[in-house]
C-alpha positions as CSV (number, residue, x, y, z in Angstrom):
1,X,15.1,-10.2,0.7
2,X,14.8,-7.5,3.3
3,X,11.3,-5.8,3.1
4,X,10.4,-2.4,4.8
5,X,6.8,-2.9,5.2
6,X,4.8,0.4,6.0
7,X,1.6,-0.4,7.5
8,X,2.3,-4.1,8.9
9,X,0.4,-4.0,11.9
10,X,-3.2,-3.3,10.1
11,X,-5.7,-6.4,9.4
12,X,-4.1,-6.6,5.8
13,X,-0.5,-5.3,6.6
14,X,-0.4,-8.4,9.5
15,X,-1.5,-11.1,6.9
16,X,1.4,-9.8,4.2
17,X,4.1,-9.2,7.1
18,X,3.5,-13.0,8.0
19,X,3.0,-14.1,4.4
20,X,6.3,-12.5,3.6
21,X,8.1,-13.6,6.8
22,X,7.0,-17.5,6.1
23,X,8.7,-16.9,2.6
24,X,12.0,-16.1,4.6
25,X,12.2,-12.5,4.1
26,X,13.4,-10.2,6.6
27,X,10.6,-8.0,7.0
28,X,11.2,-4.5,8.8
29,X,7.6,-3.8,10.1
30,X,6.3,-0.3,10.2
31,X,3.4,1.6,11.6
32,X,2.2,5.0,12.3
33,X,2.6,4.0,16.2
34,X,3.8,0.4,16.7
35,X,6.2,-1.9,14.7
36,X,9.7,-1.8,14.5
37,X,10.0,1.6,13.2
38,X,7.4,4.6,13.0
39,X,6.5,6.9,10.2
40,X,3.6,9.4,9.5
41,X,3.1,8.9,5.7
42,X,1.3,12.6,5.5
43,X,4.9,14.0,6.6
44,X,7.8,13.6,4.0
45,X,10.3,14.6,6.9
46,X,9.0,11.1,8.5
47,X,9.4,9.1,5.4
48,X,13.0,10.4,5.4
49,X,13.4,9.9,8.9
50,X,12.4,6.3,8.3
51,X,14.7,5.7,5.1
52,X,17.4,6.9,7.5
53,X,16.7,4.5,10.1
54,X,15.9,1.5,7.9
55,X,19.3,1.2,6.0
56,X,19.5,-0.6,2.8
57,X,16.6,-2.9,1.9
58,X,15.8,-4.8,-1.2
59,X,11.8,-3.6,-1.3
60,X,9.2,-1.8,0.0
61,X,5.6,-2.6,0.7
62,X,2.9,-0.2,1.5
63,X,-0.4,-1.3,2.9
64,X,-1.1,1.8,4.9
65,X,-2.8,5.0,3.4
66,X,-5.7,6.6,5.1
67,X,-8.4,8.5,3.2
68,X,-11.6,9.5,4.5
69,X,-15.3,8.7,3.7
70,X,-18.4,10.8,3.5
71,X,-20.9,12.3,1.2
72,X,-19.6,14.7,-1.5
73,X,-21.5,17.5,0.0
74,X,-20.1,16.9,3.2
75,X,-16.8,16.3,2.7
76,X,-14.3,19.3,3.3
77,X,-11.0,20.9,2.0
78,X,-9.2,19.1,4.8
79,X,-10.9,16.0,4.0
80,X,-9.6,15.8,0.7
81,X,-6.0,17.2,1.5
82,X,-5.7,14.7,4.4
83,X,-6.6,12.1,2.0
84,X,-4.0,13.3,-0.9
85,X,-1.6,13.8,1.7
86,X,-1.7,10.4,3.3
87,X,-3.1,7.7,0.7
88,X,-1.5,9.3,-2.4
89,X,1.5,11.5,-1.4
90,X,2.6,9.2,1.2
91,X,2.9,6.8,-1.3
92,X,4.3,8.8,-4.1
93,X,7.1,9.6,-1.4
94,X,8.2,6.3,-0.3
95,X,9.0,5.7,-4.0
96,X,10.8,9.2,-4.2
97,X,12.6,9.2,-1.0
98,X,13.3,5.5,-1.1
99,X,15.4,5.5,-4.6
100,X,18.7,5.8,-2.4
101,X,17.9,3.5,0.0
102,X,16.2,0.7,-2.0
103,X,18.8,-0.9,-3.9
104,X,18.5,-0.9,-7.6
105,X,16.6,-4.4,-8.9
106,X,14.4,-3.7,-5.9
107,X,10.8,-3.0,-5.9
108,X,7.9,-0.7,-4.6
109,X,4.5,-2.4,-4.2
110,X,1.7,0.0,-3.2
111,X,-2.0,-0.1,-2.6
112,X,-5.1,1.9,-3.9
113,X,-8.5,-0.3,-3.6
114,X,-11.0,-1.1,-6.1
115,X,-13.3,1.8,-5.2
116,X,-11.1,3.8,-7.5
117,X,-12.5,1.6,-10.5
118,X,-16.0,0.8,-9.0
119,X,-17.0,3.8,-6.7
120,X,-19.9,3.4,-4.1
121,X,-21.8,6.1,-2.1
122,X,-19.7,8.5,0.0
123,X,-16.1,7.4,-1.6
124,X,-15.6,10.4,-3.6
125,X,-12.2,11.2,-1.9
126,X,-11.2,7.3,-1.3
127,X,-11.8,6.8,-5.2
128,X,-9.9,9.8,-6.3
129,X,-6.8,9.1,-4.2
130,X,-6.7,5.4,-5.0
131,X,-7.0,6.2,-8.8
132,X,-4.4,8.7,-8.4
133,X,-2.0,5.9,-6.7
134,X,-2.5,3.7,-9.8
135,X,-1.9,6.3,-12.5
136,X,1.3,7.5,-10.6
137,X,2.7,3.9,-10.1
138,X,2.2,3.1,-14.0
139,X,4.1,6.5,-15.0
140,X,6.5,5.9,-12.3
141,X,7.6,2.3,-13.6
142,X,8.2,3.7,-17.0
143,X,10.7,6.0,-15.3
144,X,12.1,3.8,-13.5
145,X,12.5,0.7,-15.7
146,X,15.6,-1.4,-15.5
147,X,16.2,0.2,-12.3
148,X,13.3,-0.5,-9.7
149,X,10.0,-2.1,-10.1
150,X,6.6,-0.3,-9.4
151,X,3.5,-2.2,-9.1
152,X,0.1,-1.8,-7.3
153,X,-2.5,-4.2,-5.7
154,X,-6.0,-3.0,-5.6
155,X,-8.0,-4.9,-2.8
156,X,-11.5,-5.9,-2.7
157,X,-13.3,-5.4,0.6
158,X,-11.2,-7.6,3.3
159,X,-13.4,-10.3,4.7
160,X,-11.8,-9.9,8.1
161,X,-12.9,-6.6,8.5
162,X,-16.4,-7.0,7.3
163,X,-16.6,-9.5,10.2
164,X,-15.2,-7.2,12.8
165,X,-18.3,-4.5,11.4
166,X,-20.9,-7.2,12.0
167,X,-21.2,-7.9,8.2
168,X,-21.5,-11.2,6.1
169,X,-17.4,-11.8,5.0
170,X,-18.5,-12.1,1.3
171,X,-18.6,-10.2,-1.1
172,X,-14.8,-9.9,0.1
173,X,-11.3,-11.5,0.2
174,X,-9.6,-12.8,3.3
175,X,-6.7,-11.2,4.4
176,X,-4.4,-14.2,4.1
177,X,-5.4,-14.5,0.6
178,X,-4.7,-11.0,-0.3
179,X,-1.3,-11.1,1.3
180,X,-0.2,-13.7,-1.4
181,X,-1.0,-10.9,-4.0
182,X,1.7,-8.9,-2.3
183,X,4.1,-11.6,-1.7
184,X,3.7,-12.4,-5.8
185,X,4.6,-8.8,-6.7
186,X,7.8,-8.6,-4.4
187,X,9.2,-11.8,-5.6
188,X,8.6,-11.6,-9.4
189,X,9.9,-9.1,-12.2
190,X,6.9,-7.4,-12.9
191,X,6.4,-3.6,-13.2
192,X,3.9,-1.1,-13.9
193,X,1.1,-3.7,-13.3
194,X,-2.0,-3.0,-11.3
195,X,-3.1,-6.3,-9.9
196,X,-6.8,-6.5,-8.5
197,X,-7.5,-8.5,-5.9
198,X,-10.6,-9.7,-5.3
199,X,-10.8,-13.6,-4.7
200,X,-7.8,-16.2,-3.7
201,X,-5.0,-16.3,-6.4
202,X,-5.7,-19.5,-8.5
Protein backbone atom coordinates (compact mmCIF):
# COMPACT_ATOMS: atom_id res chain seq x y z
CA UNK A 1 0.00 0.00 0.00
CA UNK A 2 0.93 3.62 -0.43
CA UNK A 3 0.36 5.23 2.97
CA UNK A 4 0.30 8.93 3.83
CA UNK A 5 1.59 9.14 7.39
CA UNK A 6 1.01 12.44 9.18
CA UNK A 7 3.21 12.81 12.23
CA UNK A 8 5.76 10.30 10.98
CA UNK A 9 8.75 11.99 12.59
CA UNK A 10 7.76 12.00 16.28
CA UNK A 11 8.40 9.31 18.89
CA UNK A 12 5.28 7.31 18.05
CA UNK A 13 5.32 8.26 14.38
CA UNK A 14 8.89 7.15 13.73
CA UNK A 15 8.11 3.71 15.17
CA UNK A 16 4.88 3.42 13.17
CA UNK A 17 6.57 4.51 9.93
CA UNK A 18 9.35 1.96 10.48
CA UNK A 19 6.84 -0.82 11.20
CA UNK A 20 4.83 -0.02 8.08
CA UNK A 21 7.95 0.14 5.92
CA UNK A 22 9.08 -3.21 7.33
CA UNK A 23 5.83 -4.65 5.97
CA UNK A 24 6.84 -3.40 2.49
CA UNK A 25 4.37 -0.50 2.43
CA UNK A 26 5.39 2.73 0.72
CA UNK A 27 5.27 5.35 3.46
CA UNK A 28 5.02 9.06 2.59
CA UNK A 29 6.26 10.72 5.77
CA UNK A 30 4.59 14.00 6.69
CA UNK A 31 5.56 16.43 9.44
CA UNK A 32 5.03 20.03 10.41
CA UNK A 33 8.66 20.96 9.79
CA UNK A 34 10.29 17.86 8.29
CA UNK A 35 9.51 14.70 6.37
CA UNK A 36 8.74 14.03 2.70
CA UNK A 37 5.85 16.53 2.82
CA UNK A 38 4.73 19.23 5.28
CA UNK A 39 1.38 20.06 6.86
CA UNK A 40 -0.11 22.30 9.54
CA UNK A 41 -3.01 20.25 10.91
CA UNK A 42 -4.70 23.34 12.32
CA UNK A 43 -4.96 24.87 8.83
CA UNK A 44 -7.51 23.25 6.46
CA UNK A 45 -5.87 24.86 3.42
CA UNK A 46 -2.56 23.24 4.42
CA UNK A 47 -4.30 19.85 4.55
CA UNK A 48 -5.77 20.44 1.08
CA UNK A 49 -2.31 21.33 -0.20
CA UNK A 50 -0.91 18.16 1.36
CA UNK A 51 -3.34 15.99 -0.57
CA UNK A 52 -2.61 17.93 -3.73
CA UNK A 53 1.08 17.19 -3.29
CA UNK A 54 0.73 13.56 -2.21
CA UNK A 55 -1.36 12.22 -5.05
CA UNK A 56 -3.51 9.07 -4.61
CA UNK A 57 -2.87 6.91 -1.56
CA UNK A 58 -4.37 3.74 -0.12
CA UNK A 59 -4.42 4.79 3.52
CA UNK A 60 -3.83 7.70 5.87
CA UNK A 61 -2.33 7.30 9.33
CA UNK A 62 -2.21 10.22 11.76
CA UNK A 63 0.06 10.09 14.79
CA UNK A 64 0.08 13.88 15.14
CA UNK A 65 -2.19 16.35 16.88
CA UNK A 66 -1.30 18.75 19.68
CA UNK A 67 -3.52 19.47 22.68
CA UNK A 68 -2.58 21.61 25.66
CA UNK A 69 -2.10 20.47 29.23
CA UNK A 70 -2.79 22.63 32.25
CA UNK A 71 -5.09 23.08 35.25
CA UNK A 72 -8.62 23.94 34.16
CA UNK A 73 -8.63 27.31 35.90
CA UNK A 74 -5.47 28.32 34.03
CA UNK A 75 -6.39 27.12 30.54
CA UNK A 76 -7.34 30.00 28.25
CA UNK A 77 -9.83 30.19 25.41
CA UNK A 78 -6.83 29.98 23.09
CA UNK A 79 -5.64 26.78 24.79
CA UNK A 80 -8.98 25.12 24.09
CA UNK A 81 -9.25 26.60 20.59
CA UNK A 82 -5.77 25.39 19.69
CA UNK A 83 -6.43 21.90 21.10
CA UNK A 84 -9.63 21.56 19.10
CA UNK A 85 -8.17 23.06 15.91
CA UNK A 86 -5.17 20.74 15.95
CA UNK A 87 -5.92 17.46 17.74
CA UNK A 88 -9.60 17.27 16.76
CA UNK A 89 -10.31 19.26 13.60
CA UNK A 90 -6.90 18.46 12.12
CA UNK A 91 -7.79 14.77 12.13
CA UNK A 92 -11.40 15.42 11.11
CA UNK A 93 -10.17 17.38 8.12
CA UNK A 94 -7.67 14.70 7.14
CA UNK A 95 -10.73 12.57 6.46
CA UNK A 96 -13.01 15.25 5.03
CA UNK A 97 -10.36 16.58 2.64
CA UNK A 98 -8.94 13.15 1.91
CA UNK A 99 -11.97 11.39 0.45
CA UNK A 100 -11.04 12.42 -3.07
CA UNK A 101 -7.42 11.30 -2.69
CA UNK A 102 -7.61 8.11 -0.64
CA UNK A 103 -8.72 5.30 -2.93
CA UNK A 104 -12.06 3.68 -2.14
CA UNK A 105 -11.50 0.61 -0.02
CA UNK A 106 -8.76 2.49 1.83
CA UNK A 107 -8.58 3.54 5.44
CA UNK A 108 -7.96 6.36 7.89
CA UNK A 109 -6.33 5.55 11.23
CA UNK A 110 -6.46 8.37 13.79
CA UNK A 111 -4.99 8.85 17.28
CA UNK A 112 -6.71 9.81 20.52
CA UNK A 113 -5.24 8.75 23.87
CA UNK A 114 -6.27 6.97 27.04
CA UNK A 115 -6.67 10.29 28.88
CA UNK A 116 -10.05 10.63 27.17
CA UNK A 117 -11.28 7.61 29.15
CA UNK A 118 -9.04 7.94 32.22
CA UNK A 119 -8.27 11.65 32.66
CA UNK A 120 -5.70 12.91 35.10
CA UNK A 121 -5.02 16.26 36.69
CA UNK A 122 -4.49 19.11 34.20
CA UNK A 123 -5.75 17.16 31.17
CA UNK A 124 -9.22 18.63 30.55
CA UNK A 125 -8.40 20.07 27.10
CA UNK A 126 -6.48 16.94 26.07
CA UNK A 127 -9.21 14.58 27.28
CA UNK A 128 -11.90 16.65 25.56
CA UNK A 129 -10.15 16.65 22.19
CA UNK A 130 -9.30 12.94 22.35
CA UNK A 131 -12.83 11.97 23.30
CA UNK A 132 -14.22 14.01 20.44
CA UNK A 133 -11.86 12.29 17.97
CA UNK A 134 -13.21 8.93 19.11
CA UNK A 135 -16.87 9.97 18.81
CA UNK A 136 -16.27 11.47 15.37
CA UNK A 137 -14.51 8.36 14.09
CA UNK A 138 -17.31 6.04 15.17
CA UNK A 139 -19.90 8.21 13.40
CA UNK A 140 -17.74 8.81 10.30
CA UNK A 141 -17.23 5.05 9.93
CA UNK A 142 -21.01 4.64 9.62
CA UNK A 143 -21.29 7.31 6.92
CA UNK A 144 -18.34 5.91 4.96
CA UNK A 145 -19.14 2.22 5.38
CA UNK A 146 -18.36 0.13 2.31
CA UNK A 147 -16.14 2.84 0.84
CA UNK A 148 -13.53 3.84 3.43
CA UNK A 149 -12.60 2.50 6.87
CA UNK A 150 -12.09 4.75 9.90
CA UNK A 151 -10.44 3.59 13.15
CA UNK A 152 -8.70 5.10 16.17
CA UNK A 153 -5.74 4.00 18.25
CA UNK A 154 -5.83 5.20 21.86
CA UNK A 155 -2.26 4.96 23.18
CA UNK A 156 -1.36 4.78 26.83
CA UNK A 157 1.72 6.66 28.02
CA UNK A 158 4.65 5.95 25.72
CA UNK A 159 7.54 4.38 27.63
CA UNK A 160 10.15 6.01 25.36
CA UNK A 161 8.77 9.46 26.19
CA UNK A 162 8.64 8.67 29.91
CA UNK A 163 12.31 7.68 29.86
CA UNK A 164 13.20 10.89 27.99
CA UNK A 165 11.57 12.86 30.84
CA UNK A 166 13.59 10.99 33.45
CA UNK A 167 10.72 8.72 34.55
CA UNK A 168 10.44 4.97 34.85
CA UNK A 169 9.21 3.54 31.54
CA UNK A 170 6.28 1.78 33.17
CA UNK A 171 3.35 2.07 33.31
CA UNK A 172 3.58 2.61 29.58
CA UNK A 173 4.01 0.95 26.21
CA UNK A 174 7.17 1.07 24.08
CA UNK A 175 6.70 2.87 20.77
CA UNK A 176 7.78 -0.21 18.79
CA UNK A 177 5.00 -2.24 20.43
CA UNK A 178 2.45 0.54 20.01
CA UNK A 179 3.27 0.75 16.30
CA UNK A 180 1.90 -2.74 15.70
CA UNK A 181 -1.61 -1.58 16.63
CA UNK A 182 -1.51 0.92 13.76
CA UNK A 183 -0.18 -1.68 11.34
CA UNK A 184 -3.01 -4.05 12.27
CA UNK A 185 -5.71 -1.45 11.62
CA UNK A 186 -4.19 -0.46 8.28
CA UNK A 187 -3.93 -4.04 7.07
CA UNK A 188 -7.18 -5.64 8.22
CA UNK A 189 -10.84 -4.91 7.46
CA UNK A 190 -12.14 -3.40 10.70
CA UNK A 191 -13.91 -0.05 10.78
CA UNK A 192 -15.46 2.12 13.47
CA UNK A 193 -13.19 0.68 16.13
CA UNK A 194 -11.36 2.27 19.03
CA UNK A 195 -8.33 0.17 19.95
CA UNK A 196 -6.75 0.88 23.33
CA UNK A 197 -2.99 0.25 23.27
CA UNK A 198 -1.69 -0.19 26.80
CA UNK A 199 0.50 -3.28 26.41
CA UNK A 200 2.13 -5.29 23.61
CA UNK A 201 -0.30 -7.08 21.32
CA UNK A 202 -0.90 -10.72 22.23
